[in-house]
C-alpha positions, 0 to 999 in steps of 0.5 A, spaced: 462 487 934 458 492 929 454 496 934 457 502 937 456 506 943 453 512 940 453 517 946 459 521 947 464 519 953 469 523 957 476 520 958 474 520 966 468 515 964 472 511 960 477 510 965 472 508 970 469 502 966 469 495 968 473 491 963 466 488 960 463 495 959 470 498 956 469 493 951 462 495 949 464 502 949 470 501 945 470 494 941 467 498 935 473 503 934 477 497 931 472 494 926 469 488 929 475 487 933 473 488 940 480 484 942 483 490 941 479 494 947 479 488 951 487 488 951 488 495 952 483 495 958 488 493 963 493 499 961 488 504 964 488 510 966 489 514 960 491 521 961 489 523 954 485 520 948 492 520 944 494 515 950 488 511 949 489 510 942 496 509 943 495 503 948 490 500 943 495 501 937 500 497 941 495 491 942 495 491 934 502 492 933 504 486 938 499 481 936 501 476 931 501 477 924 495 472 923 491 476 928 493 483 924 490 480 918 484 478 921 483 485 923 484 488 916 480 483 913 474 485 918 473 492 914 469 492 908 471 494 901 470 501 900 464 502 896 461 496 897 454 496 899 454 490 903 454 488 910 458 494 914 458 497 921 454 503 922 461 507 923 463 504 916 457 506 913 457 513 915 465 514 914 464 512 907 458 516 905 462 522 908 467 521 902 461 520 897 462 513 896 455 512 896 454 517 890 458 514 885 456 513 878 455 506 875 462 507 872 465 509 878 462 504 882 464 498 877 471 501 877 472 501 884 469 494 885 474 492 880 480 495 883 478 493 890 478 485 887 485 486 884 487 489 890 484 484 895 487 478 890 494 481 890 494 483 898 489 478 901 485 483 905 481 489 903 484 496 901 484 500 907 483 508 907 481 513 912 476 516 908 475 522 912 477 529 909 477 525 902 473 525 896 471 519 892 476 521 887 482 521 892 480 514 894 480 511 887 487 515 886 490 512 892 487 505 891 490 505 884 497 507 886 497 502 892 496 496 888 503 497 886 506 497 893 510 491 896 506 486 900 510 488 906 509 495 905 502 495 904 501 491 910 504 497 914 500 502 910 494 498 911 495 498 919 497 505 919 490 507 915 486 502 921 490 506 926 487 513 923 480 510 922 480 508 930 483 515 931 477 518 928 472 514 931 475 515 938 475 523 937 467 521 935 466 518 941 470 522 946 469 529 942 471 534 947 471 530 953 477 529 957 
């Protein structure tokens, strides 16, 4: 599911949604993984955006390892300008990844390839508030991590990305 709900919703509206509408409204929050929203729906009502995020996060945490890896692999490589969801495109542009010099672009793509080869999924980084140099530096640093610690870090980054997306959807609504 690459399409996202673009209008803001209140938590009250989200809590009132049918399962199908809940998945349509929130299925994009975890990149191309509407199963997360579908699994969290039954935990309604949510008292806060944090509780909603926690319920969605918990669905990922209890998922089998292969399903977690599929979620990680649903994300695009940072700086790669091929097929991306509307949310990923906007997030990467906000970090300046659409304005890399040809040398920076080549370096980032090479590092992404090395990372993906080592870990089996793309480098994940919640880019909000970071610039392209911060991202490249983090990528260089994390390539040396152990596979288990990097899996944990990648999931934590996915949770941060999902939180930012929920903030965008819910905004100041309650």
